[in-house]
GULORO-597767 format. One record per atom (N, C-alpha, C): residue number from 1; residue in three letters; x, y, z. Coordinates in steps of 0.1 Angstrom, whole numbers, plus 5000, padded with zeros to 4 digits. Example, Ala and Ser with C-alpha at 12.3 -4.5 7.8 and 13.67 -1.06 7.14 Angstrom:
% residues 2
1;ALA;5132;4943;5078
1;ALA;5123;4955;5078
1;ALA;5132;4967;5078
2;SER;5128;4978;5071
2;SER;5137;4989;5071
2;SER;5129;5000;5079
//
This chain:
% residues 273
1;MET;4917;5434;8429
1;MET;4926;5431;8418
1;MET;4938;5442;8419
2;CYS;4950;5437;8418
2;CYS;4961;5446;8418
2;CYS;4963;5453;8405
3;SER;4968;5465;8406
3;SER;4972;5473;8394
3;SER;4987;5471;8392
4;CYS;4991;5465;8381
4;CYS;5005;5461;8380
4;CYS;5009;5461;8366
5;GLY;5023;5462;8364
5;GLY;5029;5461;8351
5;GLY;5037;5448;8351
6;THR;5035;5440;8341
6;THR;5043;5427;8340
6;THR;5049;5426;8326
7;SER;5061;5422;8325
7;SER;5067;5420;8312
7;SER;5067;5405;8309
8;GLU;5064;5401;8297
8;GLU;5063;5387;8293
8;GLU;5077;5381;8293
9;LEU;5078;5368;8294
9;LEU;5091;5361;8294
9;LEU;5097;5363;8280
10;THR;5109;5369;8281
10;THR;5116;5372;8268
10;THR;5128;5362;8267
11;LEU;5134;5361;8255
11;LEU;5145;5353;8252
11;LEU;5155;5361;8243
12;GLU;5167;5361;8247
12;GLU;5177;5368;8239
12;GLU;5190;5361;8239
13;GLN;5198;5363;8228
13;GLN;5212;5357;8228
13;GLN;5222;5368;8231
14;THR;5230;5366;8241
14;THR;5239;5377;8245
14;THR;5254;5373;8243
15;GLY;5256;5362;8236
15;GLY;5269;5358;8233
15;GLY;5268;5346;8223
16;GLU;5279;5341;8219
16;GLU;5279;5330;8209
16;GLU;5271;5318;8215
17;LYS;5273;5315;8227
17;LYS;5267;5304;8233
17;LYS;5258;5307;8246
18;CYS;5255;5320;8248
18;CYS;5248;5324;8260
18;CYS;5234;5329;8256
19;TRP;5224;5323;8262
19;TRP;5210;5327;8261
19;TRP;5204;5331;8274
20;ILE;5196;5342;8274
20;ILE;5191;5347;8286
20;ILE;5176;5349;8285
21;GLN;5168;5345;8295
21;GLN;5154;5347;8296
21;GLN;5152;5357;8307
22;ARG;5143;5367;8305
22;ARG;5140;5377;8315
22;ARG;5124;5379;8316
23;ALA;5120;5383;8328
23;ALA;5106;5387;8331
23;ALA;5107;5396;8343
24;SER;5097;5405;8344
24;SER;5096;5414;8356
24;SER;5082;5417;8359
25;PHE;5080;5422;8371
25;PHE;5067;5426;8377
25;PHE;5069;5439;8384
26;THR;5060;5448;8383
26;THR;5059;5460;8391
26;THR;5045;5463;8395
27;HIS;5044;5465;8408
27;HIS;5030;5468;8414
27;HIS;5029;5483;8414
28;ALA;5020;5488;8406
28;ALA;5019;5502;8403
28;ALA;5014;5509;8416
29;ASP;5006;5503;8424
29;ASP;5001;5509;8436
29;ASP;5011;5510;8448
30;LEU;5021;5502;8448
30;LEU;5031;5501;8458
30;LEU;5044;5507;8454
31;HIS;5047;5506;8441
31;HIS;5060;5510;8436
31;HIS;5061;5525;8435
32;ASP;5073;5530;8437
32;ASP;5076;5544;8434
32;ASP;5090;5546;8428
33;GLU;5093;5558;8425
33;GLU;5106;5560;8418
33;GLU;5118;5557;8426
34;LEU;5117;5556;8440
34;LEU;5128;5552;8448
34;LEU;5133;5538;8447
35;VAL;5124;5529;8441
35;VAL;5127;5515;8440
35;VAL;5127;5510;8426
36;SER;5128;5520;8417
36;SER;5127;5516;8403
36;SER;5137;5506;8398
37;ASP;5150;5507;8403
37;ASP;5160;5499;8398
37;ASP;5166;5489;8408
38;LEU;5159;5487;8419
38;LEU;5165;5479;8430
38;LEU;5166;5464;8426
39;VAL;5157;5459;8418
39;VAL;5157;5445;8415
39;VAL;5159;5443;8400
40;ALA;5164;5453;8393
40;ALA;5168;5451;8379
40;ALA;5181;5443;8378
41;LEU;5181;5432;8371
41;LEU;5192;5423;8371
41;LEU;5199;5423;8357
42;SER;5212;5424;8357
42;SER;5220;5423;8345
42;SER;5227;5409;8344
43;SER;5228;5403;8356
43;SER;5235;5390;8357
43;SER;5229;5382;8368
44;PRO;5229;5368;8367
44;PRO;5224;5360;8378
44;PRO;5234;5361;8390
45;PHE;5246;5366;8387
45;PHE;5256;5367;8398
45;PHE;5255;5381;8405
46;ALA;5246;5390;8400
46;ALA;5245;5403;8405
46;ALA;5244;5404;8421
47;GLY;5249;5414;8427
47;GLY;5248;5415;8441
47;GLY;5236;5423;8445
48;CYS;5235;5426;8458
48;CYS;5224;5434;8463
48;CYS;5224;5448;8457
49;GLY;5213;5454;8455
49;GLY;5212;5467;8450
49;GLY;5216;5478;8461
50;ASP;5209;5489;8460
50;ASP;5212;5500;8470
50;ASP;5209;5495;8484
51;GLU;5219;5494;8492
51;GLU;5218;5488;8506
51;GLU;5215;5499;8516
52;SER;5214;5511;8513
52;SER;5212;5522;8523
52;SER;5198;5520;8529
53;GLU;5188;5516;8521
53;GLU;5175;5515;8526
53;GLU;5169;5501;8525
54;THR;5178;5491;8522
54;THR;5174;5478;8519
54;THR;5182;5468;8526
55;VAL;5176;5457;8532
55;VAL;5183;5446;8538
55;VAL;5181;5434;8528
56;CYS;5192;5427;8526
56;CYS;5191;5416;8515
56;CYS;5192;5402;8522
57;TYR;5184;5393;8516
57;TYR;5185;5379;8520
57;TYR;5186;5371;8507
58;THR;5195;5362;8507
58;THR;5198;5354;8495
58;THR;5197;5339;8499
59;PHE;5189;5331;8491
59;PHE;5187;5317;8493
59;PHE;5191;5309;8480
60;LEU;5197;5298;8482
60;LEU;5202;5290;8471
60;LEU;5194;5278;8468
61;LEU;5190;5276;8455
61;LEU;5182;5265;8451
61;LEU;5191;5256;8442
62;LEU;5192;5243;8445
62;LEU;5199;5234;8437
62;LEU;5190;5222;8434
63;GLY;5195;5213;8425
63;GLY;5187;5201;8423
63;GLY;5188;5195;8409
64;ASP;5180;5185;8407
64;ASP;5180;5177;8395
64;ASP;5175;5185;8383
65;GLN;5178;5180;8371
65;GLN;5172;5186;8359
65;GLN;5157;5184;8359
66;ASN;5149;5194;8354
66;ASN;5135;5193;8352
66;ASN;5128;5190;8365
67;ALA;5133;5196;8376
67;ALA;5126;5194;8389
67;ALA;5117;5205;8393
68;GLY;5116;5215;8385
68;GLY;5107;5226;8388
68;GLY;5113;5239;8394
69;LYS;5126;5240;8394
69;LYS;5133;5252;8400
69;LYS;5129;5264;8392
70;SER;5130;5264;8379
70;SER;5128;5276;8371
70;SER;5113;5280;8372
71;THR;5104;5271;8372
71;THR;5090;5274;8373
71;THR;5087;5281;8387
72;PHE;5094;5276;8397
72;PHE;5092;5282;8410
72;PHE;5098;5296;8410
73;LEU;5109;5299;8405
73;LEU;5115;5312;8404
73;LEU;5107;5322;8396
74;HIS;5102;5317;8384
74;HIS;5094;5325;8376
74;HIS;5080;5329;8382
75;ALA;5076;5321;8391
75;ALA;5063;5324;8397
75;ALA;5062;5338;8404
76;PHE;5073;5343;8408
76;PHE;5073;5356;8415
76;PHE;5073;5368;8406
77;THR;5073;5365;8393
77;THR;5070;5376;8383
77;THR;5058;5373;8375
78;ASN;5052;5362;8376
78;ASN;5042;5357;8367
78;ASN;5028;5362;8371
79;ALA;5025;5375;8370
79;ALA;5013;5380;8375
79;ALA;5001;5376;8367
80;GLY;5003;5371;8355
80;GLY;4992;5366;8347
80;GLY;4987;5352;8351
81;ASP;4994;5345;8360
81;ASP;4990;5332;8364
81;ASP;4977;5333;8373
82;ALA;4969;5322;8373
82;ALA;4957;5321;8380
82;ALA;4959;5322;8395
83;SER;4971;5317;8400
83;SER;4974;5317;8414
83;SER;4981;5329;8419
84;TRP;4983;5339;8411
84;TRP;4990;5351;8415
84;TRP;4984;5358;8426
85;LEU;4971;5360;8427
85;LEU;4965;5368;8438
85;LEU;4967;5360;8451
86;ALA;4967;5347;8451
86;ALA;4969;5340;8463
86;ALA;4984;5342;8468
87;LEU;4993;5342;8458
87;LEU;5007;5345;8462
87;LEU;5009;5359;8467
88;ALA;5002;5369;8460
88;ALA;5004;5383;8464
88;ALA;4997;5385;8478
89;SER;4987;5377;8482
89;SER;4981;5379;8495
89;SER;4991;5376;8506
90;PHE;5000;5367;8504
90;PHE;5010;5363;8514
90;PHE;5023;5372;8512
91;LEU;5026;5375;8500
91;LEU;5038;5383;8497
91;LEU;5034;5395;8488
92;PRO;5032;5407;8495
92;PRO;5028;5419;8487
92;PRO;5040;5424;8480
93;ILE;5044;5419;8468
93;ILE;5056;5422;8461
93;ILE;5055;5436;8455
94;VAL;5065;5444;8458
94;VAL;5066;5458;8452
94;VAL;5070;5457;8438
95;SER;5081;5450;8436
95;SER;5086;5447;8422
95;SER;5095;5434;8423
96;SER;5096;5428;8411
96;SER;5104;5416;8411
96;SER;5110;5414;8397
97;SER;5120;5405;8396
97;SER;5126;5402;8383
97;SER;5130;5388;8383
98;PHE;5131;5382;8371
98;PHE;5135;5368;8369
98;PHE;5145;5368;8357
99;LEU;5156;5361;8360
99;LEU;5166;5360;8349
99;LEU;5171;5345;8349
100;ASN;5171;5339;8337
100;ASN;5174;5325;8335
100;ASN;5185;5325;8324
101;ALA;5197;5319;8328
101;ALA;5208;5319;8318
101;ALA;5213;5305;8315
102;SER;5214;5303;8302
102;SER;5221;5291;8297
102;SER;5234;5295;8291
103;LEU;5245;5291;8296
103;LEU;5258;5296;8293
103;LEU;5266;5289;8283
104;LEU;5261;5276;8280
104;LEU;5269;5268;8270
104;LEU;5260;5262;8260
105;ALA;5251;5270;8255
105;ALA;5241;5265;8245
105;ALA;5246;5266;8231
106;SER;5239;5259;8222
106;SER;5242;5260;8208
106;SER;5240;5274;8203
107;PRO;5248;5279;8194
107;PRO;5246;5293;8189
107;PRO;5233;5293;8180
108;ALA;5229;5282;8175
108;ALA;5218;5281;8166
108;ALA;5204;5282;8173
109;ALA;5203;5276;8185
109;ALA;5191;5275;8192
109;ALA;5193;5272;8207
110;PRO;5185;5278;8215
110;PRO;5187;5276;8230
110;PRO;5182;5262;8234
111;PRO;5189;5256;8244
111;PRO;5184;5243;8248
111;PRO;5171;5244;8256
112;MET;5161;5236;8254
112;MET;5148;5238;8260
112;MET;5141;5224;8261
113;ASP;5145;5217;8272
113;ASP;5138;5204;8274
113;ASP;5124;5205;8279
114;GLU;5122;5215;8287
114;GLU;5108;5217;8293
114;GLU;5104;5232;8290
115;PRO;5098;5235;8278
115;PRO;5093;5248;8275
115;PRO;5083;5253;8286
116;PRO;5082;5266;8289
116;PRO;5089;5276;8281
116;PRO;5103;5280;8286
117;PHE;5108;5273;8295
117;PHE;5121;5277;8301
117;PHE;5133;5270;8294
118;ILE;5143;5278;8291
118;ILE;5156;5272;8286
118;ILE;5162;5264;8298
119;ASP;5171;5255;8294
119;ASP;5178;5247;8304
119;ASP;5187;5256;8312
120;THR;5185;5257;8324
120;THR;5192;5266;8333
120;THR;5206;5262;8337
121;ASP;5216;5271;8335
121;ASP;5228;5269;8342
121;ASP;5228;5277;8355
122;VAL;5225;5290;8354
122;VAL;5223;5298;8366
122;VAL;5211;5307;8364
123;GLY;5202;5307;8374
123;GLY;5191;5316;8373
123;GLY;5189;5323;8386
124;ARG;5180;5333;8385
124;ARG;5178;5342;8397
124;ARG;5164;5348;8397
125;ALA;5158;5348;8408
125;ALA;5145;5356;8410
125;ALA;5148;5365;8422
126;THR;5145;5378;8420
126;THR;5147;5388;8431
126;THR;5134;5396;8433
127;MET;5130;5397;8445
127;MET;5117;5404;8448
127;MET;5120;5414;8459
128;LEU;5112;5425;8459
128;LEU;5113;5436;8468
128;LEU;5100;5437;8476
129;LEU;5101;5437;8489
129;LEU;5089;5439;8498
129;LEU;5092;5450;8507
130;THR;5082;5457;8513
130;THR;5084;5466;8523
130;THR;5089;5458;8535
131;LEU;5097;5464;8544
131;LEU;5103;5456;8555
131;LEU;5091;5452;8565
132;GLU;5081;5461;8566
132;GLU;5070;5457;8574
132;GLU;5063;5445;8569
133;ASP;5060;5444;8556
133;ASP;5054;5432;8551
133;ASP;5062;5420;8552
134;PHE;5075;5421;8550
134;PHE;5084;5410;8551
134;PHE;5085;5405;8566
135;ALA;5085;5414;8575
135;ALA;5085;5410;8590
135;ALA;5072;5403;8593
136;PHE;5061;5407;8588
136;PHE;5048;5400;8591
136;PHE;5048;5386;8585
137;PHE;5054;5385;8572
137;PHE;5055;5372;8566
137;PHE;5063;5362;8574
138;CYS;5075;5367;8579
138;CYS;5084;5359;8587
138;CYS;5077;5354;8600
139;SER;5070;5364;8606
139;SER;5063;5360;8619
139;SER;5051;5351;8616
140;GLU;5044;5353;8606
140;GLU;5032;5345;8603
140;GLU;5036;5330;8600
141;PHE;5047;5328;8593
141;PHE;5051;5315;8589
141;PHE;5063;5310;8598
142;GLU;5066;5317;8608
142;GLU;5076;5313;8618
142;GLU;5089;5310;8611
143;LEU;5094;5318;8602
143;LEU;5106;5316;8596
143;LEU;5118;5320;8605
144;PRO;5129;5313;8603
144;PRO;5141;5315;8612
144;PRO;5148;5328;8609
145;ILE;5141;5339;8609
145;ILE;5147;5353;8607
145;ILE;5141;5361;8619
146;ALA;5150;5366;8627
146;ALA;5145;5372;8640
146;ALA;5138;5385;8637
147;THR;5125;5386;8641
147;THR;5117;5397;8639
147;THR;5122;5409;8647
148;GLU;5129;5406;8659
148;GLU;5135;5417;8666
148;GLU;5146;5424;8658
149;GLU;5154;5416;8650
149;GLU;5164;5422;8642
149;GLU;5158;5431;8631
150;LEU;5147;5427;8625
150;LEU;5140;5434;8615
150;LEU;5134;5447;8621
151;ALA;5129;5447;8633
151;ALA;5124;5459;8640
151;ALA;5135;5468;8643
152;ARG;5147;5463;8646
152;ARG;5159;5472;8649
152;ARG;5163;5479;8636
153;LEU;5162;5472;8625
153;LEU;5166;5478;8612
153;LEU;5156;5488;8608
154;ALA;5143;5486;8611
154;ALA;5133;5496;8608
154;ALA;5135;5509;8615
155;ARG;5140;5508;8628
155;ARG;5142;5520;8636
155;ARG;5154;5528;8631
156;GLY;5164;5521;8626
156;GLY;5176;5527;8622
156;GLY;5185;5531;8634
157;SER;5197;5536;8631
157;SER;5206;5540;8641
157;SER;5216;5550;8636
158;GLU;5225;5555;8644
158;GLU;5235;5564;8639
158;GLU;5244;5559;8628
159;ALA;5246;5545;8629
159;ALA;5255;5539;8619
159;ALA;5248;5536;8606
160;ARG;5235;5535;8607
160;ARG;5227;5531;8595
160;ARG;5214;5537;8595
161;PRO;5209;5543;8584
161;PRO;5195;5549;8584
161;PRO;5185;5538;8584
162;ALA;5173;5542;8587
162;ALA;5162;5532;8588
162;ALA;5160;5524;8575
163;VAL;5158;5511;8576
163;VAL;5157;5503;8564
163;VAL;5142;5503;8561
164;ARG;5139;5504;8548
164;ARG;5125;5505;8543
164;ARG;5121;5492;8536
165;TYR;5130;5485;8530
165;TYR;5127;5474;8521
165;TYR;5135;5461;8525
166;ALA;5130;5450;8521
166;ALA;5137;5437;8522
166;ALA;5138;5432;8507
167;GLN;5150;5429;8503
167;GLN;5152;5423;8490
167;GLN;5155;5408;8492
168;ILE;5147;5399;8486
168;ILE;5149;5385;8487
168;ILE;5153;5380;8473
169;SER;5165;5373;8473
169;SER;5170;5367;8461
169;SER;5170;5352;8462
170;LEU;5165;5346;8452
170;LEU;5165;5331;8451
170;LEU;5174;5327;8439
171;ILE;5185;5321;8441
171;ILE;5195;5318;8431
171;ILE;5194;5303;8428
172;GLU;5193;5300;8415
172;GLU;5192;5286;8410
172;GLU;5205;5281;8403
173;ILE;5209;5270;8407
173;ILE;5220;5263;8399
173;ILE;5214;5251;8393
174;GLY;5214;5250;8379
174;GLY;5208;5239;8372
174;GLY;5215;5226;8374
175;GLY;5208;5215;8371
175;GLY;5214;5202;8372
175;GLY;5226;5199;8363
176;ASP;5225;5203;8351
176;ASP;5236;5201;8341
176;ASP;5248;5210;8346
177;HIS;5246;5222;8350
177;HIS;5256;5231;8355
177;HIS;5263;5225;8367
178;LEU;5255;5219;8376
178;LEU;5260;5213;8388
178;LEU;5270;5201;8384
179;ASP;5266;5194;8374
179;ASP;5274;5183;8369
179;ASP;5288;5188;8364
180;ARG;5287;5199;8357
180;ARG;5299;5205;8352
180;ARG;5308;5211;8363
181;MET;5302;5216;8373
181;MET;5310;5220;8385
181;MET;5317;5208;8391
182;MET;5310;5197;8392
182;MET;5316;5185;8398
182;MET;5328;5180;8389
183;ALA;5327;5182;8376
183;ALA;5337;5177;8367
183;ALA;5345;5189;8361
184;SER;5347;5199;8369
184;SER;5353;5212;8364
184;SER;5366;5210;8358
185;ALA;5374;5200;8361
185;ALA;5387;5198;8355
185;ALA;5386;5197;8340
186;GLY;5376;5190;8335
186;GLY;5374;5189;8321
186;GLY;5362;5195;8315
187;ALA;5357;5205;8322
187;ALA;5345;5212;8318
187;ALA;5347;5222;8307
188;ALA;5337;5224;8298
188;ALA;5338;5234;8287
188;ALA;5334;5247;8292
189;ALA;5327;5248;8303
189;ALA;5322;5262;8308
189;ALA;5334;5270;8312
190;PRO;5333;5283;8310
190;PRO;5344;5292;8315
190;PRO;5347;5290;8329
191;ALA;5360;5289;8333
191;ALA;5364;5286;8346
191;ALA;5358;5296;8356
192;THR;5358;5309;8352
192;THR;5353;5319;8361
192;THR;5338;5317;8365
193;VAL;5330;5312;8355
193;VAL;5316;5309;8358
193;VAL;5315;5298;8368
194;LEU;5323;5287;8366
194;LEU;5323;5276;8376
194;LEU;5327;5280;8389
195;GLN;5338;5288;8390
195;GLN;5343;5293;8403
195;GLN;5333;5302;8410
196;ARG;5326;5310;8402
196;ARG;5316;5319;8409
196;ARG;5304;5311;8413
197;SER;5301;5300;8406
197;SER;5290;5292;8410
197;SER;5294;5284;8423
198;GLU;5306;5280;8424
198;GLU;5310;5273;8436
198;GLU;5311;5283;8448
199;GLN;5314;5295;8445
199;GLN;5314;5306;8456
199;GLN;5300;5308;8461
200;LEU;5290;5308;8452
200;LEU;5276;5309;8456
200;LEU;5273;5298;8466
201;VAL;5277;5286;8463
201;VAL;5273;5275;8472
201;VAL;5281;5276;8485
202;ARG;5293;5279;8485
202;ARG;5301;5280;8497
202;ARG;5296;5292;8506
203;ALA;5291;5302;8500
203;ALA;5286;5314;8508
203;ALA;5272;5312;8513
204;SER;5265;5302;8509
204;SER;5251;5301;8512
204;SER;5249;5297;8527
205;VAL;5239;5303;8533
205;VAL;5236;5299;8547
205;VAL;5224;5289;8547
206;ARG;5215;5292;8537
206;ARG;5203;5283;8536
206;ARG;5202;5279;8521
207;SER;5200;5266;8519
207;SER;5199;5261;8506
207;SER;5188;5250;8505
208;LEU;5182;5248;8493
208;LEU;5172;5238;8491
208;LEU;5175;5230;8479
209;TYR;5174;5217;8480
209;TYR;5177;5208;8468
209;TYR;5164;5202;8463
210;PHE;5161;5204;8450
210;PHE;5149;5199;8443
210;PHE;5152;5186;8437
211;VAL;5145;5175;8441
211;VAL;5147;5162;8435
211;VAL;5136;5159;8425
212;ASN;5140;5155;8413
212;ASN;5130;5150;8403
212;ASN;5128;5135;8405
213;ALA;5117;5132;8412
213;ALA;5114;5118;8416
213;ALA;5112;5110;8404
214;SER;5107;5116;8393
214;SER;5104;5108;8381
214;SER;5117;5102;8375
215;ALA;5128;5109;8378
215;ALA;5141;5104;8372
215;ALA;5147;5093;8381
216;LEU;5142;5092;8394
216;LEU;5148;5082;8403
216;LEU;5140;5069;8403
217;LEU;5128;5070;8399
217;LEU;5119;5058;8400
217;LEU;5114;5054;8386
218;ARG;5111;5041;8385
218;ARG;5104;5036;8373
218;ARG;5093;5026;8378
219;VAL;5083;5025;8370
219;VAL;5071;5016;8373
219;VAL;5074;5002;8368
220;GLU;5074;4993;8377
220;GLU;5076;4979;8373
220;GLU;5062;4972;8373
221;ARG;5059;4965;8362
221;ARG;5046;4959;8360
221;ARG;5048;4944;8359
222;GLY;5038;4936;8363
222;GLY;5039;4922;8362
222;GLY;5028;4915;8370
223;ALA;5024;4904;8366
223;ALA;5013;4897;8373
223;ALA;5017;4893;8387
224;GLU;5031;4891;8389
224;GLU;5035;4886;8402
224;GLU;5037;4898;8412
225;VAL;5036;4911;8407
225;VAL;5037;4922;8415
225;VAL;5024;4926;8422
226;ALA;5025;4928;8435
226;ALA;5013;4932;8443
226;ALA;5009;4946;8439
227;ASP;4998;4950;8446
227;ASP;4993;4964;8444
227;ASP;4989;4966;8429
228;HIS;4980;4958;8424
228;HIS;4974;4959;8411
228;HIS;4984;4957;8400
229;GLY;4994;4949;8402
229;GLY;5004;4946;8392
229;GLY;5014;4957;8389
230;ARG;5016;4967;8398
230;ARG;5025;4978;8396
230;ARG;5032;4981;8409
231;ARG;5045;4985;8408
231;ARG;5052;4990;8419
231;ARG;5063;4999;8414
232;LEU;5067;5008;8423
232;LEU;5078;5017;8420
232;LEU;5091;5012;8424
233;VAL;5101;5013;8415
233;VAL;5114;5007;8418
233;VAL;5125;5018;8416
234;LEU;5134;5019;8425
234;LEU;5145;5029;8424
234;LEU;5154;5025;8413
235;ILE;5159;5035;8405
235;ILE;5169;5033;8395
235;ILE;5183;5035;8401
236;PRO;5191;5024;8402
236;PRO;5203;5025;8410
236;PRO;5213;5036;8405
237;GLU;5215;5037;8392
237;GLU;5224;5047;8387
237;GLU;5220;5061;8389
238;GLN;5207;5064;8389
238;GLN;5202;5077;8392
238;GLN;5203;5080;8407
239;VAL;5201;5070;8416
239;VAL;5203;5072;8430
239;VAL;5218;5075;8433
240;LEU;5227;5068;8426
240;LEU;5241;5070;8428
240;LEU;5245;5084;8424
241;ARG;5239;5089;8413
241;ARG;5242;5102;8408
241;ARG;5237;5113;8418
242;LEU;5225;5111;8424
242;LEU;5220;5120;8434
242;LEU;5230;5120;8446
243;VAL;5234;5108;8451
243;VAL;5243;5107;8462
243;VAL;5256;5115;8459
244;GLU;5262;5113;8447
244;GLU;5274;5120;8443
244;GLU;5272;5135;8444
245;ARG;5261;5140;8439
245;ARG;5258;5154;8439
245;ARG;5257;5159;8453
246;LEU;5250;5152;8462
246;LEU;5248;5157;8475
246;LEU;5262;5156;8483
247;SER;5270;5147;8480
247;SER;5283;5146;8486
247;SER;5292;5158;8482
248;TYR;5291;5161;8469
248;TYR;5299;5172;8464
248;TYR;5295;5185;8471
249;LEU;5281;5187;8472
249;LEU;5276;5199;8478
249;LEU;5279;5200;8493
250;SER;5279;5189;8499
250;SER;5282;5188;8513
250;SER;5297;5193;8516
251;GLN;5306;5189;8507
251;GLN;5319;5193;8508
251;GLN;5321;5208;8506
252;LEU;5313;5214;8496
252;LEU;5314;5228;8494
252;LEU;5308;5236;8506
253;PHE;5297;5231;8512
253;PHE;5292;5237;8523
253;PHE;5302;5237;8535
254;ALA;5309;5225;8536
254;ALA;5319;5224;8547
254;ALA;5330;5234;8545
255;ASP;5335;5235;8532
255;ASP;5345;5245;8529
255;ASP;5341;5259;8532
256;GLY;5329;5262;8529
256;GLY;5324;5275;8532
256;GLY;5323;5278;8547
257;ALA;5319;5268;8555
257;ALA;5318;5269;8569
257;ALA;5332;5271;8575
258;ASP;5341;5263;8570
258;ASP;5355;5264;8575
258;ASP;5361;5277;8572
259;GLY;5358;5283;8560
259;GLY;5363;5296;8557
259;GLY;5358;5307;8565
260;GLU;5345;5306;8568
260;GLU;5338;5316;8577
260;GLU;5344;5315;8591
261;ALA;5346;5303;8596
261;ALA;5352;5301;8609
261;ALA;5366;5307;8610
262;ALA;5374;5305;8599
262;ALA;5387;5310;8599
262;ALA;5387;5325;8599
263;ALA;5378;5331;8591
263;ALA;5377;5345;8590
263;ALA;5373;5351;8604
264;VAL;5364;5345;8611
264;VAL;5360;5350;8624
264;VAL;5372;5349;8634
265;GLU;5379;5337;8633
265;GLU;5391;5335;8642
265;GLU;5402;5346;8639
266;ALA;5404;5348;8626
266;ALA;5414;5358;8623
266;ALA;5410;5372;8627
267;GLY;5397;5375;8626
267;GLY;5392;5388;8631
267;GLY;5394;5390;8645
268;GLY;5391;5379;8653
268;GLY;5393;5379;8667
268;GLY;5407;5381;8671
269;ALA;5416;5374;8664
269;ALA;5430;5376;8667
269;ALA;5435;5390;8665
270;GLY;5430;5396;8654
270;GLY;5434;5410;8651
270;GLY;5429;5420;8661
271;ALA;5417;5417;8666
271;ALA;5411;5426;8676
271;ALA;5420;5425;8689
272;ASP;5424;5413;8693
272;ASP;5432;5412;8705
272;ASP;5445;5418;8704
273;GLY;5451;5418;8691
273;GLY;5464;5424;8689
273;GLY;5463;5439;8690
//
């Protein structure tokens, strides 16, 4: 059994229409004063912490409403859950934090379709592992992160001291927020929030889209239907909505790739000059 400190999921109002949920986890046997603030989050848009001894990896999660994204992110701080020890056996987390933000909620009450989580606009889970544990995890599950690169970081160099930790950030963009991004010309969300959300998508190298299958399918019943009088039928308008979202995201990914290629080309031209 691990010795740890866990904060319960809290809810606070930080502006007229902004609601924030937070949770955190600290492993008392692995944690020390050097990493006390590395994963403390003040904003879902927060950058990497102290990079002198830490290498950062950020992954983007997008998807439909109520598809389980917030539940997934919260799992990395939820040490009271029955499955925590199984998770910790794969990922020996030193400390972690969870932040879930609803940016356009009613001032009277937070939106909460699927308690205990508020309806997410932008959320984030960040966890800290020792570089050695992270390298073993990558090797064990054959993740596309070069173990040779991690070994080089662990050794350090004249340009950079030896890296001790890996910080992994999982950023969530909620379904409703994604729809506002798509319709940003008439959206009520602050333009800066939508722009920063689009920047997150453009900058992402790896992303994962969560599909809520229950919203795409309905059960059709009838005596003429085979398979015990029931069959699953696609809901055309929901499928179209999914296709529109994926098309929009594909364009953002393409914009990001084009921008990166242009930056590389400009850098090469400058070097030649």
